[in-house]
N, C-alpha and C positions, 0 to 999 in steps of 0.2 A: 831676822825680820826681812820681809820682801821689799825691795826697792821700788819706788814709784817710777813709772815709765817716763821717758823723755817727752816733752810737749811735741816733738817732731814725729813721734811714733805713728805708724800706720798699722791698724789692726790687720792681722793675717791668720790668727788662730780661731777657727770656729768652736763654738760651744760643743762640748762632748759629754757633759754630765748635767744632771738636774741642777746641781749647785751652780755650775756655769750659767745656765739658762736663767735661774732666779736672780743671780747677782747681776746679770745683764739687765733683767727686768727692773730691778731696784734702781739701777743706773739710769735707764731711760725714763722711768717714772720720775725720778729726782730732776733730771734735766728738762723734761717736757712739762712737768707740772708742779714740782716741789720746791725748787731752790731759786726760782726766778725773781722773787721778791727781795732777795739780798745778794744776788750775784748777776754778773753778765758773762755770757759764754762767748768765747772767740773761736773755739774748735770743739766739735762734737762728732765723734766717730763711734757708732754702736754696732756696725756690721763689718764683715770681712770685705776688704777691697777686692773687686773683681772686674775684669775687662768685659764680661758678658752683660750687656745692658738688659737682656731679656730675662736673665736669671732672677729668681726671687732672692731678696737680700738674706744672707746668712748671718745670724747673731754671732758677734765676736766674743770670745773668751777674754781677749786682750783689748777691750773697749777703752776709750780714752775721751776726756774732755778737759779743756783748758778754761779756767774762769778767773775773774777778779771779784773781790767783794765790792758791792756798791751800797751796802747798808751803812754800818758804823765804820767800816774800813776806809782807808784813804785811796783805794782803787789802784794802787801801784803794783802790789804783789800778785803774781800769778800763782794759781793753785792747780795742780793736776788731779783730776778724779779718774781713778782706774780701779781695777779689781782689788788691789791691796787697800785702797781707801774704803771701798765697800766692805771688804772682809773685816778690817780693823773697826769700822763703824758698827757693824753688826755685833762684834764681840764686846766693844766698849759700852754701846747703848744697852746691851742685854745685861752686862755686869752692873751697870748703874742702877737698874731696876727702878721701881716706883712709877711706872708708866700707867696710863689708863689701860683698861682691859684690852681694847682692840690693838694698841701698840705693843703691849706686853705679849699678847698671843703671837703677833707677827714676828717680833724679835725672837721669841722663844723657838718658833717653828723654823725661822731662817738659821738660828744658831745650831739647833739640833738636827736640821735637815728633814724636818717633817713636811716633805714636799706636797703630799696630798692635801694637807690642811692649811698650808701657808696662804695667807691673804694680807696684803699690804696696800696702802694707798700713798698719795703724794706727800702727806704729812709724815708717814713712817719713813719714807725714802729720804725726805728732808732731814729728819732726825739722824738717820744713818750716815748721810754725807757729812753733816756737821760734826758728829762724833769721830768720824773717820779723818776729817781734816784737822779739826781743832781740839778733839778730845772732850768736848762739851757742847751743849746747845746754846749757841750765841743768839740765835733769832728764833722767834716763835710767833 
């Protein structure tokens, strides 16, 4: 099992595969549009750190966010969202099955690496993060 990154981690590995790029996309979609109704983010790093301010940001393979639950949770426990959480979430949500067609198609394509067909939205990214963190969908 892959360990979750430290909350102090600074991304340094650029995406090198289509899986890397799509997992980063699921991550940014979740943080920017999917999980805000049940979480509060204190750290969000989706790109490789660089000293060159003129360079276009490079998507990070080792992306990271630190959140707390603000829905039903008590707001004290920090959770780290990284590649291992997204990977675990894709596997767990796909294995659970029973999703509406759009989510089922997105989870299947992410799971099997059908990169040309994959299409997901903020709701799908939310499901993936919840399954990656909690092993279930707590919020909908």
